[in-house]
VOGU-3710 file (C-alpha; in Angstrom, 3 decimals, decimal comma):
1> xxxxxxxxxx> -56,410/24,418/39,304  -54,464/21,506/37,846  -50,699/21,818/37,875  -49,140/22,778/34,601  -47,370/20,107/32,661  -43,583/20,178/32,789  -41,821/21,631/29,776  -40,803/19,073/27,241  -37,060/18,515/27,161  -35,277/19,840/24,136
11> xxxxxxxxxx> -33,794/17,020/22,118  -30,045/17,069/22,058  -29,947/16,922/18,313  -31,974/20,146/17,944  -28,932/22,191/18,972  -26,821/20,474/16,384  -26,308/22,140/13,086  -28,233/21,080/10,061  -26,253/19,209/7,453  -24,029/21,601/5,505
21> xxxxxxxxxx> -24,487/24,479/7,989  -22,130/25,647/10,764  -23,107/25,051/14,407  -25,352/27,611/16,033  -23,502/30,675/17,263  -20,506/30,022/15,034  -21,765/31,543/11,829  -19,269/33,807/10,186  -16,295/32,384/12,089  -13,392/30,330/10,898
31> xxxxxxxxxx> -11,944/27,267/12,570  -9,420/29,430/14,430  -12,175/31,571/15,947  -11,433/34,567/13,707  -13,890/36,187/11,399  -13,068/35,634/7,740  -11,525/38,474/5,817  -13,807/40,298/3,395  -13,481/39,030/-0,120  -12,295/42,436/-1,337
41> xxxxxxxxxx> -9,862/42,882/1,588  -6,644/41,728/-0,071  -7,500/43,623/-3,224  -7,965/46,854/-1,276  -4,588/46,444/0,413  -2,967/45,733/-2,941  -4,434/48,943/-4,336  -3,222/50,922/-1,315  0,292/49,505/-1,741  0,351/50,294/-5,467
51> xxxxxxxxxx> 1,398/54,001/-5,222  4,310/53,162/-2,935  5,370/50,273/-5,164  5,299/52,496/-8,256  7,271/55,212/-6,469  9,948/52,746/-5,344  10,093/51,167/-8,804  10,560/54,447/-10,635  12,761/56,398/-8,251  14,733/53,662/-6,476
61> xxxxxxxxxx> 14,926/50,437/-8,446  15,226/52,203/-11,814  17,950/54,535/-10,551  19,784/51,599/-8,969  19,708/49,766/-12,292  21,114/52,856/-13,998  23,947/52,984/-11,468  24,684/49,296/-12,033  24,637/49,728/-15,811  26,870/52,802/-15,764
71> xxxxxxxxxx> 29,467/50,942/-13,664  30,344/49,102/-16,905  30,654/52,374/-18,829  33,531/54,619/-19,844  34,367/58,320/-19,946  35,808/60,493/-22,717  38,601/63,049/-22,437  36,155/65,664/-21,137  34,897/63,412/-18,330  31,502/62,690/-19,905
81> xxxxxxxxxx> 30,185/59,233/-18,969  28,844/56,747/-21,524  27,181/53,377/-21,078  29,244/50,423/-22,221  30,330/46,899/-21,400  33,832/47,451/-20,021  35,004/45,528/-16,961  37,811/47,983/-16,206  35,903/49,691/-13,387  35,041/46,360/-11,759
91> xxxxxxxxxx> 38,620/45,109/-12,053  39,883/48,351/-10,508  38,063/47,439/-7,286  40,785/44,851/-6,654  43,272/47,679/-6,143  44,822/47,380/-2,636  44,083/51,071/-2,008  40,337/50,472/-2,450  40,501/47,376/-0,262  42,254/49,335/2,493
101> xxxxxxxxxx> 39,634/52,091/2,425  36,781/49,561/2,428  38,207/47,719/5,435  38,759/51,041/7,238  35,153/52,042/6,574  33,980/48,681/7,877  36,110/49,100/10,995  34,783/52,601/11,676  31,167/51,489/11,145  31,529/48,495/13,491
111> xxxxxxxxxx> 33,212/50,607/16,181  30,500/53,232/15,830  27,763/50,618/16,239  29,408/49,094/19,328  30,029/52,462/21,011  26,486/53,636/20,256  25,146/50,389/21,727  27,178/50,834/24,924  26,014/54,454/25,266  22,387/53,852/24,314
121> xxxxxxxxxx> 21,652/50,939/26,665  21,974/52,846/29,964  20,372/55,967/28,476  17,366/54,028/27,154  17,113/51,993/30,360  17,079/55,099/32,544  14,526/56,936/30,409  12,170/53,982/29,858  12,134/52,556/33,385  13,280/55,226/35,834
131> xxxxxxxxxx> 12,338/58,671/34,497  8,693/58,734/35,612  6,774/61,762/34,418  9,900/63,267/32,813  10,083/60,476/30,245  8,736/62,466/27,296  10,875/65,482/28,126  14,026/63,368/28,255  13,248/61,705/24,940  12,695/65,153/23,454
141> xxxxxxxxxx> 16,100/66,250/24,773  17,668/63,291/22,972  15,816/63,751/19,684  15,451/67,523/19,227  19,186/68,278/18,667  19,109/65,887/15,711  16,505/68,035/13,977  19,391/70,296/12,953  21,103/69,622/9,655  23,695/66,838/9,840
151> xxxxxxxxxx> 26,372/68,930/8,130  25,837/71,829/10,550  26,133/69,499/13,534  29,354/68,013/12,174  30,827/71,500/11,694  29,939/72,325/15,296  31,390/69,045/16,551  34,641/69,617/14,650  34,907/73,092/16,222  34,366/71,738/19,733
161> xxxxxxxxxx> 37,012/69,021/19,280  39,573/71,162/17,437  42,914/72,062/18,994  41,554/75,502/19,920  38,185/74,139/21,053  36,938/74,004/24,654  37,592/70,287/25,121  41,285/70,225/24,198  41,904/73,643/25,747  40,745/72,240/29,080
171> xxxxxxxxxx> 42,789/69,064/28,634  45,915/71,071/27,823  45,465/73,103/31,016  45,191/69,848/32,954  48,576/68,732/31,672  47,756/66,722/28,560  50,645/67,022/26,057  50,179/69,438/23,177  50,904/66,598/20,774  47,516/65,053/21,596
181> xxxxxxxxxx> 44,886/65,770/18,908  41,392/64,572/18,098  40,865/66,117/14,663  42,621/64,330/11,782  42,654/61,029/13,660  40,686/57,789/13,460  39,126/58,244/16,922  38,007/61,701/15,832  36,168/60,242/12,831  34,524/57,604/15,034
191> xxxxxxxxxx> 33,558/60,299/17,552  31,839/62,226/14,777  29,993/59,128/13,583  28,862/58,283/17,118  27,584/61,820/17,631  25,784/61,745/14,301  24,003/58,402/14,634  23,637/57,687/18,379  19,966/58,657/18,326  19,227/55,792/15,904
201> xxxxxxxxxx> 20,368/53,393/18,612  18,598/55,074/21,516  15,119/55,094/19,997  14,805/51,359/19,113  16,209/50,359/22,504  13,868/52,761/24,269  10,875/51,320/22,395  11,961/47,755/23,247  12,336/48,581/26,954  8,986/50,338/26,975
211> xxxxxxxxxx> 7,333/47,097/25,808  9,309/44,887/28,193  7,479/43,357/31,147  9,115/44,882/34,239  8,123/41,870/36,317  10,871/39,988/34,476  13,443/42,334/36,008  12,023/41,781/39,491  12,109/38,032/38,972  15,657/38,300/37,646
221> xxxxxxxxxx> 16,764/40,133/40,776  15,385/37,328/42,920  17,042/34,718/40,729  20,404/36,277/39,877  20,862/38,731/42,740  23,088/41,554/41,468  21,824/44,257/39,090  24,583/43,632/36,532  23,766/39,922/36,179  20,065/40,759/36,010
231> xxxxxxxxxx> 20,758/43,264/33,260  22,859/40,786/31,249  20,591/37,774/31,816  17,168/39,443/31,597  17,185/42,932/30,093  19,609/42,311/27,233  17,840/39,158/25,904  14,429/40,819/26,269  15,533/43,852/24,227  17,654/42,009/21,657
241> xxxxxxxxxx> 15,345/42,906/18,770  15,651/46,603/19,594  19,434/46,297/19,810  19,624/44,528/16,436  17,420/47,177/14,825  19,597/49,923/16,302  22,790/48,260/15,054  21,392/48,140/11,532  20,193/51,752/11,679  23,635/52,904/12,826
251> xxxxxxxxxx> 25,861/50,597/10,777  24,273/51,227/7,363  24,603/55,054/7,277  27,941/55,019/9,116  29,429/52,698/6,499  28,665/55,112/3,665  29,215/58,375/5,522  31,771/60,844/4,167  31,070/64,062/6,091  32,607/62,901/9,369
261> xxxxxxxxxx> 35,777/61,635/7,680  36,058/64,863/5,690  35,652/67,203/8,675  37,091/65,111/11,511  39,734/63,104/9,670  42,666/63,565/7,350  44,083/61,843/4,256  44,755/58,666/6,236  41,166/58,450/7,518  39,146/58,677/4,311
271> xxxxxxxxxx> 36,235/56,270/3,939  34,601/54,684/0,938  32,028/57,479/0,881  34,851/59,974/0,342  36,165/57,905/-2,578  32,728/57,841/-4,180  32,340/61,590/-3,728  35,788/62,184/-5,209  35,057/60,042/-8,274  31,809/61,905/-8,963
281> xxxxxxxxxx> 32,861/65,475/-8,247  36,638/65,626/-8,280  37,756/63,012/-10,790  34,712/63,249/-13,083  34,790/59,458/-13,330  31,165/58,519/-12,832  31,523/54,872/-13,971  34,214/54,237/-11,355  32,095/55,980/-8,740  29,158/53,754/-9,691
291> xxxxxxxxxx> 31,345/50,650/-9,350  32,368/51,750/-5,844  28,720/52,418/-5,039  27,754/48,888/-6,078  30,567/47,505/-3,920  29,247/49,469/-0,948  25,708/48,278/-1,682  26,890/44,654/-1,735  28,507/45,026/1,708  25,394/46,680/3,122
301> xxxxxxxxxx> 23,121/44,005/1,653  25,180/41,303/3,345  24,724/43,061/6,674  21,010/43,559/6,054  20,552/39,907/5,089  22,237/38,847/8,329  19,900/41,062/10,338  16,773/39,745/8,587  17,890/36,163/9,092  18,460/36,745/12,787
311> xxxxxxxxxx> 15,156/38,570/13,181  13,298/35,732/11,455  14,989/33,207/13,743  14,062/35,186/16,870  10,480/35,479/15,666  10,265/31,727/15,103  11,635/31,068/18,603  9,085/33,485/20,093  6,225/31,627/18,383  7,363/28,353/19,935
//
């Protein structure tokens, strides 16, 4: 039986794509190796985003525009507010009393953010990296108490820290002078703010440490030696995005809070939120309250813009 003829070699150009067609095996792929998006993809996402956009437009942007417009209004002798074009409410913001309260609110919010950051870092570190199977239970212990109403928690906190509460009663027995108080002081207001918003710092830091590669910590120990230097040189930079998110989540509500200053502070510890509340409910001067609200919004927007700029810069550095 004669030997079979060898198979004819396949010409190299047969595997090449025909003119105008993509190479074999690459149909349906883009130059980056990704499949192209369906033609109706963006339109579907736009339709899904439409209800949320309408909701925000009607109930947030429209109400914000009303607040801005009413800040130029006036009130009659009965306290009824009317739209107008007066600059009296805006000019009143230059009053030194308003400036003092705004700076005090800024100071309390910054202190609250820093203290929450110092407290949340070791708590998040311990839960994320050293709690083992108890991780979920520990996170629940941090979060569940904050399910209670904020006002109720502040009332409870003010009772605990009052002169007749368990904390000061114990300190007085230990020899602390009776002139020492926590309620009606600046530290008392900050303590209330820290208690109210600490969870907003713990959760972002915990999520950042959960995503962190633990081999970086081991390498840092070999490189830097001590645990403190490893923490400062490795853990803190790796979780910076979580820390920035936590600072924003704590600073924004703390800046406008009025419950803590009302229950934990006195006349010399009022914040801008207390002034706004007083203008709306006590003074019946809604235009002035709206002007103070716009001032608070401007301060918060500056802080938010700084956070977004920093986050965008960190993202660009990560891409490099």
